[in-house]
C-alpha positions as CSV (number, residue, x, y, z in Angstrom):
1,M,148.6,118.8,95.9
2,K,148.3,115.3,97.3
3,R,149.5,114.4,100.7
4,L,152.3,111.9,101.1
5,Q,150.8,108.7,102.6
6,H,152.7,106.3,104.7
7,P,152.6,102.6,103.8
8,L,149.9,100.5,105.3
9,G,150.7,99.6,108.9
10,M,153.3,102.4,109.2
11,R,150.9,105.2,110.0
12,R,150.4,106.1,113.6
13,S,148.4,108.9,115.1
14,L,150.2,111.7,116.9
15,R,148.3,111.0,120.0
16,F,149.4,107.3,119.9
17,K,153.0,108.3,119.4
18,I,153.0,110.8,122.2
19,T,151.3,108.3,124.6
20,V,153.7,105.5,123.8
21,S,156.8,107.7,123.9
22,F,155.8,109.2,127.3
23,L,154.9,105.8,128.7
24,L,158.1,104.2,127.5
25,M,160.2,107.1,128.8
26,T,158.5,106.9,132.2
27,L,158.8,103.1,132.5
28,I,162.5,103.1,131.3
29,T,163.3,105.8,133.8
30,F,161.5,104.2,136.7
31,T,163.0,100.7,135.8
32,L,166.5,102.1,135.7
33,F,165.8,103.9,139.0
34,G,164.4,100.6,140.5
35,I,167.5,98.6,139.3
36,L,169.8,101.2,140.7
37,A,167.9,101.3,144.0
38,N,167.9,97.5,144.2
39,V,171.6,97.3,143.7
40,I,172.3,99.9,146.4
41,F,169.8,98.3,148.8
42,R,171.3,94.8,148.2
43,K,174.8,96.2,149.0
44,Q,173.5,97.8,152.2
45,F,171.6,94.6,153.1
46,E,174.8,92.6,152.6
47,N,176.6,94.8,155.0
48,Y,173.6,94.4,157.5
49,V,173.8,90.6,157.2
50,I,177.5,90.5,157.8
51,E,177.2,92.8,160.8
52,N,174.3,90.7,162.1
53,L,176.5,87.6,161.7
54,N,179.4,89.2,163.6
55,Q,176.9,90.0,166.4
56,K,175.8,86.4,166.5
57,N,179.4,85.3,166.8
58,T,180.0,87.7,169.6
59,G,176.8,86.6,171.3
60,V,178.0,82.9,171.2
61,V,181.3,84.0,172.9
62,S,179.4,86.0,175.5
63,T,177.1,83.0,176.2
64,L,180.0,80.6,176.7
65,E,181.8,83.1,179.0
66,S,178.6,83.5,181.1
67,R,177.9,79.8,181.3
68,Y,181.5,79.0,182.3
69,S,181.0,81.1,185.4
70,D,177.6,79.5,186.0
71,W,179.3,76.1,185.9
72,S,181.6,77.0,188.8
73,N,184.5,78.0,186.5
74,Q,184.6,74.7,184.7
75,W,183.3,73.3,181.4
76,D,180.1,71.3,181.3
77,V,180.0,69.1,178.2
78,A,176.2,68.6,178.4
79,G,175.8,72.3,178.6
80,L,178.1,72.8,175.6
81,D,175.9,70.3,173.7
82,N,172.9,72.5,174.2
83,I,174.7,75.7,173.2
84,G,176.2,74.0,170.1
85,I,172.9,72.5,168.9
86,G,171.2,75.9,169.4
87,A,173.9,77.6,167.3
88,M,173.4,75.1,164.5
89,S,169.8,76.3,164.2
90,D,171.3,79.8,163.4
91,G,173.6,78.3,160.8
92,L,176.7,78.3,163.0
93,I,179.1,75.3,163.5
94,L,180.9,75.4,166.9
95,R,184.1,73.8,168.1
96,V,184.9,74.5,171.7
97,S,188.3,73.9,173.2
98,D,189.7,74.4,176.8
99,Q,192.7,76.5,177.7
100,S,195.0,73.7,176.8
101,G,193.6,73.3,173.3
102,S,191.7,70.0,173.9
103,V,188.4,69.9,172.0
104,L,185.5,69.8,174.4
105,W,182.6,69.8,171.9
106,D,182.6,69.7,168.0
107,A,179.5,70.1,165.9
108,M,181.2,68.2,163.1
109,V,181.7,65.3,165.4
110,H,178.3,65.6,167.0
111,D,176.4,65.4,163.7
112,S,178.6,65.7,160.6
113,G,175.8,64.9,158.2
114,M,173.6,67.7,159.5
115,C,176.5,70.2,159.2
116,A,177.3,69.1,155.6
117,S,173.6,69.3,154.7
118,M,173.3,72.7,156.3
119,L,176.3,74.1,154.4
120,Q,175.1,72.6,151.1
121,T,171.6,74.1,151.6
122,M,173.1,77.5,152.3
123,A,175.3,77.3,149.2
124,Q,172.3,76.5,147.0
125,T,170.2,79.3,148.6
126,M,173.0,81.9,147.9
127,Q,173.4,80.7,144.3
128,R,169.7,81.1,143.7
129,Q,169.7,84.6,145.2
130,N,172.9,85.7,143.5
131,A,174.1,83.6,140.6
132,G,177.9,83.3,140.6
133,F,178.1,84.0,144.3
134,D,181.7,83.2,145.5
135,G,181.2,81.6,148.9
136,G,182.4,78.7,151.0
137,Y,183.0,77.4,154.5
138,T,184.5,80.1,156.7
139,E,185.7,79.8,160.2
140,K,186.7,82.4,162.9
141,T,188.3,81.6,166.3
142,Y,187.5,83.7,169.4
143,Q,189.2,83.4,172.9
144,I,186.9,82.8,175.9
145,T,187.9,85.1,178.8
146,V,186.5,85.1,182.3
147,R,187.7,87.8,184.7
148,G,190.8,88.5,182.6
149,N,191.8,84.8,182.3
150,V,191.6,82.8,179.1
151,V,189.7,79.7,179.9
152,G,189.3,78.4,176.4
153,S,188.4,79.2,172.8
154,V,185.6,78.7,170.3
155,A,185.9,78.2,166.5
156,I,182.7,79.4,164.8
157,G,182.2,78.1,161.3
158,Y,179.5,79.2,158.8
159,Y,178.9,79.6,155.0
160,G,180.6,82.8,154.1
161,P,181.5,85.5,153.6
162,Y,177.8,85.7,154.6
163,F,174.6,83.8,154.2
164,Y,170.9,84.6,154.1
165,T,168.5,83.1,156.6
166,D,164.9,82.2,155.8
167,N,163.8,85.6,157.3
168,D,166.3,87.4,155.1
169,I,165.1,85.7,152.0
170,S,161.5,86.4,152.9
171,Y,162.3,90.1,153.4
172,L,164.1,90.3,150.0
173,R,161.2,88.6,148.2
174,T,158.7,91.1,149.8
175,L,160.9,94.0,148.7
176,N,161.1,92.7,145.1
177,L,157.3,92.3,145.1
178,I,156.9,95.8,146.3
179,I,159.1,97.1,143.5
180,V,157.2,95.2,140.9
181,L,153.9,96.4,142.2
182,V,155.1,100.0,142.3
183,T,156.4,99.7,138.8
184,V,153.0,98.4,137.6
185,L,151.2,101.2,139.5
186,V,153.6,103.8,138.0
187,G,153.0,102.3,134.6
188,A,149.2,102.5,135.0
189,V,149.4,106.1,136.3
190,S,151.8,107.0,133.5
191,L,149.5,105.5,130.9
192,V,146.6,107.7,132.1
193,F,148.7,110.8,132.4
194,A,150.4,110.1,129.0
195,T,147.0,109.7,127.4
196,Y,145.8,113.0,128.9
197,M,148.9,114.8,127.8
198,A,148.8,113.3,124.4
199,K,145.2,114.5,124.0
200,R,146.2,118.0,125.1
201,L,149.0,118.2,122.7
202,A,147.6,116.2,119.7
203,D,144.1,117.6,119.6
204,P,145.1,121.2,118.9
205,I,147.6,120.0,116.2
206,T,144.9,117.8,114.7
207,R,142.6,120.8,114.5
208,V,145.4,122.9,113.0
209,I,145.8,120.2,110.3
210,K,142.1,120.2,109.5
211,T,142.0,124.0,109.3
212,T,145.1,124.1,107.0
213,D,143.3,121.5,104.8
214,Q,140.3,123.8,104.5
215,I,142.6,126.8,103.9
216,S,144.3,124.8,101.1
217,E,140.9,124.3,99.5
218,G,140.3,128.0,99.5
219,N,138.2,128.4,102.7
220,Y,140.2,131.3,104.0
221,S,137.6,132.4,106.5
222,N,138.3,129.5,108.9
223,R,140.0,130.4,112.2
224,L,141.4,128.5,115.1
225,Y,140.4,129.4,118.7
226,E,142.7,127.4,120.9
227,T,143.1,128.0,124.7
228,S,146.3,126.3,125.7
229,N,149.0,126.8,128.3
230,T,151.6,125.5,125.8
231,R,153.4,128.5,124.2
232,E,154.3,126.6,121.0
233,I,150.6,125.6,120.5
234,V,149.5,129.2,120.9
235,E,152.2,130.4,118.5
236,L,151.2,127.7,116.0
237,T,147.5,128.6,116.0
238,N,148.3,132.3,115.8
239,A,150.6,131.7,112.8
240,I,147.8,129.7,111.1
241,N,145.2,132.4,111.8
242,T,147.6,135.1,110.5
243,L,148.3,133.0,107.4
244,A,144.6,132.5,106.8
245,E,143.9,136.2,107.3
246,K,146.7,137.2,104.8
247,L,145.5,134.6,102.3
248,E,142.0,135.9,102.6
249,K,143.2,139.5,102.0
250,Q,145.3,138.3,99.0
251,E,142.4,136.5,97.6
252,S,140.2,139.6,97.9
253,L,143.0,141.7,96.3
254,R,143.4,139.1,93.5
255,K,139.7,139.3,92.7
256,R,139.8,143.0,92.8
257,L,142.9,143.1,90.6
258,T,141.1,141.0,88.0
259,A,138.2,143.4,88.1
260,D,140.5,146.4,88.0
261,V,142.5,145.2,85.1
262,A,139.3,144.5,83.2
263,H,138.0,147.9,84.0
264,E,141.2,149.7,83.0
265,L,141.4,147.9,79.7
266,R,137.6,147.9,79.0
267,T,137.2,151.7,78.9
268,P,139.8,152.6,76.2
269,L,138.9,149.5,74.2
270,A,135.1,150.3,74.3
271,N,135.9,153.9,73.2
272,L,138.1,152.7,70.4
273,Q,135.4,150.2,69.3
274,S,132.6,152.7,69.3
275,H,134.7,155.3,67.4
276,I,135.8,152.9,64.7
277,E,132.3,151.4,64.3
278,A,130.9,154.9,64.0
279,I,133.4,155.8,61.3
280,L,132.8,152.5,59.5
281,D,129.0,153.0,59.6
282,G,129.4,156.5,58.1
283,V,128.0,158.1,61.3
284,W,131.3,159.9,61.8
285,E,133.9,161.1,59.3
286,A,137.4,160.0,59.7
287,D,138.6,163.5,60.4
288,E,141.6,164.6,62.4
289,R,139.6,165.1,65.6
290,R,138.2,161.6,65.5
291,L,141.6,160.1,64.8
292,I,143.2,162.1,67.5
293,S,140.6,160.7,70.0
294,C,141.3,157.1,68.8
295,H,145.1,157.8,69.1
296,E,144.6,159.0,72.7
297,E,142.8,155.8,73.6
298,T,145.7,153.7,72.1
299,I,148.2,155.8,74.1
300,R,146.2,155.1,77.2
301,L,146.2,151.3,76.5
302,S,149.9,151.5,75.7
303,K,150.6,153.3,79.0
304,I,148.7,150.6,81.0
305,V,150.7,147.8,79.3
306,T,154.0,149.7,79.8
307,D,153.3,150.2,83.5
308,L,152.5,146.5,83.8
309,E,155.7,145.5,82.1
310,K,157.6,147.9,84.2
311,L,156.1,146.5,87.4
312,A,156.6,142.9,86.3
313,R,160.3,143.6,85.5
314,L,160.8,145.3,88.9
315,E,159.2,142.5,90.9
316,G,160.4,139.6,88.8
317,E,163.9,140.3,87.6
318,G,164.8,142.7,90.4
319,V,165.8,146.3,90.1
320,S,169.3,147.2,88.7
321,L,170.5,150.1,90.7
322,N,173.3,152.5,89.7
323,K,174.1,154.0,93.1
324,T,176.1,157.2,93.4
325,D,176.4,160.0,95.9
326,I,173.5,162.4,95.2
327,D,172.4,165.7,96.7
328,L,168.9,164.7,97.8
329,S,167.7,168.3,98.5
330,A,168.7,169.4,95.0
331,L,167.1,166.4,93.5
332,I,163.8,167.1,95.3
333,R,163.8,170.7,94.1
334,Q,164.4,169.6,90.5
335,V,161.4,167.3,90.7
336,I,159.3,170.2,92.1
337,N,160.4,172.4,89.2
338,S,159.2,169.7,86.7
339,F,155.7,170.1,88.1
340,E,155.6,173.9,87.8
341,K,152.8,174.0,85.2
342,E,150.5,171.6,87.1
343,L,151.1,173.4,90.4
344,G,150.4,176.8,88.8
345,S,147.2,175.6,87.1
346,K,145.7,174.5,90.4
347,S,147.2,177.3,92.4
348,L,148.9,174.8,94.8
349,T,151.4,176.0,97.3
350,V,154.6,174.0,97.8
351,K,156.4,174.1,101.1
352,T,159.9,172.6,101.6
353,A,162.2,171.8,104.5
354,L,165.3,170.6,102.7
355,P,168.6,170.8,104.6
356,E,171.7,169.7,102.7
357,I,171.6,165.9,102.7
358,H,173.6,163.5,100.7
359,L,172.4,160.0,99.9
360,H,174.0,157.0,98.3
361,A,171.3,155.9,95.9
362,D,170.3,155.6,92.2
363,G,169.4,159.1,91.1
364,D,167.1,158.1,88.3
365,R,165.2,155.7,90.5
366,M,164.9,158.3,93.3
367,T,163.6,160.8,90.7
368,Q,161.0,158.2,89.6
369,I,159.9,157.7,93.3
370,L,159.5,161.4,94.0
371,T,157.8,162.1,90.7
372,N,155.1,159.5,91.3
373,L,154.5,160.7,94.9
374,L,154.3,164.3,93.9
375,S,152.1,163.5,90.9
376,N,149.6,161.8,93.3
377,A,149.7,164.8,95.6
378,V,148.9,167.2,92.8
379,K,146.1,165.0,91.5
380,Y,144.3,164.5,94.8
381,T,144.8,168.0,96.3
382,P,142.1,170.5,95.5
383,A,142.9,174.0,94.0
384,G,144.5,176.3,96.5
385,G,145.8,173.4,98.6
386,T,149.3,172.9,100.0
387,I,151.9,170.3,99.4
388,A,154.9,169.9,101.8
389,L,158.1,168.1,101.0
390,A,160.7,167.5,103.6
391,A,163.9,165.5,104.2
392,A,165.8,164.9,107.4
393,D,168.7,162.8,108.9
394,E,167.6,160.1,111.3
395,N,170.7,158.3,112.6
396,E,171.8,156.0,109.8
397,K,168.7,156.7,107.7
398,V,167.2,159.5,105.7
399,R,163.5,160.4,106.2
400,I,161.7,161.8,103.1
401,S,158.1,163.1,103.5
402,V,155.5,164.1,100.9
403,K,152.4,165.6,102.6
404,D,149.3,167.2,101.0
405,T,146.0,168.7,102.1
406,G,144.1,166.7,99.6
407,I,141.0,164.5,99.9
408,G,142.8,161.9,102.0
409,I,142.4,158.1,102.1
410,S,140.0,156.1,104.1
411,Q,141.2,153.7,106.8
412,E,139.6,150.9,104.9
413,D,141.7,151.6,101.8
414,L,145.0,152.6,103.5
415,P,146.4,149.1,104.0
416,Y,146.0,148.3,100.2
417,I,147.2,151.4,98.4
418,F,150.5,149.9,97.5
419,E,148.8,147.0,95.8
420,R,148.8,147.1,92.0
421,F,145.7,148.5,90.4
422,Y,144.3,149.4,93.8
423,R,142.7,152.8,93.8
424,A,140.7,154.4,96.6
425,D,138.9,156.4,93.9
426,R,136.1,153.9,93.0
427,S,134.9,156.1,90.1
428,R,138.3,155.8,88.3
429,S,137.6,159.1,86.6
430,R,140.1,160.5,84.2
431,D,140.4,163.6,86.3
432,T,142.3,161.6,88.9
433,G,143.7,159.4,86.1
434,G,146.4,156.8,86.5
435,S,146.2,153.0,86.3
436,G,146.7,152.4,90.0
437,I,150.2,151.0,89.4
438,G,152.3,154.0,90.4
439,L,152.5,153.4,94.1
440,A,153.2,149.7,93.6
441,I,156.2,150.8,91.5
442,V,157.3,153.3,94.2
443,K,157.2,150.5,96.9
444,S,159.3,148.2,94.7
445,L,161.9,150.9,94.1
446,V,162.1,151.8,97.7
447,T,162.4,148.2,98.8
448,A,165.2,147.7,96.2
449,H,167.1,150.5,98.0
450,G,166.7,148.7,101.3
451,G,164.2,151.3,102.5
452,T,160.6,151.3,103.7
453,I,157.5,153.4,102.8
454,Q,154.3,154.0,104.7
455,A,151.3,156.2,104.4
456,Q,149.3,158.1,106.9
457,S,146.0,159.7,106.0
458,E,142.7,161.0,107.2
459,P,139.8,161.6,104.9
460,G,139.3,165.3,104.1
461,K,142.6,166.3,105.8
462,G,145.2,165.0,103.4
463,S,147.8,162.3,103.2
464,E,151.5,161.9,104.0
465,F,153.9,159.4,102.5
466,I,157.0,158.7,104.5
467,I,160.1,157.0,103.1
468,L,163.0,155.8,105.3
469,M,166.1,155.2,103.2
470,P,169.5,153.9,104.4
471,K,172.2,156.4,103.8
């Protein structure tokens, strides 16, 4: 089967996608965090600037009150000129009046051009820092009080509601530069970490892909040996290893099945061919004994084909069940009675533990299941041995057991005995007979009833087949 290929330029490695995705996620997250932090900080910085401006205004008032006392409780215009010019360097425009309201000193009168230029520069600066900033000339008036007496007032004008000084702008630029540098640093660290994480995630998956490619080509012996702290990676590799192991077993069974089918068909066909050739060559006479022998071989061939058809029908079309309420104990005794001759000829002892149990199942199919299991027990139990059949209630299920003291099954063969044509008897002698399909049919019928079957065995000590059927 061909793999689907992406168009040229559309294919990207898993490592590349993981790296880019992680990097983008990190950068987007940090960028959003930086923007949010910047907005919050700017708001706090605005509050700081406004508070600092109010402190400047209060400082101007305190200076005027102090100097008034120093001037012998009167206003000195020359002194006001020094204070007003100093305030202009801080972006403040003063207008000082005495207690009667007469203007003593006015920055606009002193140097209107400088005041206008200063306000224009502030407006341009604030627009550059914050496009759409809604500001303009603002003025606040404060009373000047000395020892409880109002001796005048000062109107302080500035570009408001607040403005940034050169130091403020320098501080903001430094902050923005730090944020940019940190973003670049985080991006570089994220790239390194993303590359590392992508390698840890993508490399095991790449090895899984290569291994599955080899498995698809029939190399079932390949296994993955990944040591990862990622649970999903471990589960994926375990699943691939389990798949490879099962496919390897199935391939082995398929090859054995082919050999087994050939062996089962070859023996009766070879016998038929040799008998017929001997008759045609005149070596044997076509008497009743020879014809009976040929007939027995055709019956054997017919039985193999019939069993194959039966199994194919069970596994392909499914089993049609006619379920009724049956007396399981009576059914088991009836099956035992049908083997009376075989049991007697080998002097086999049958033990039963059959309380009254009723089961909703197909009586004919249950008879077929029990007949096949008892037939195997009779075939593989030596003369004088014992076969035990038991049934018991187990909650919502019924447990049926067929146990013998026969030759047993090796641990090597035990996992495969329900496979078609699989027989632990490598010699395939006619004494133990059968085509190796009986247990496969039993498993299909048990599964059709919603039950399970398992085998326990030890070579030389016998075998036990256990069926659990829903009531």
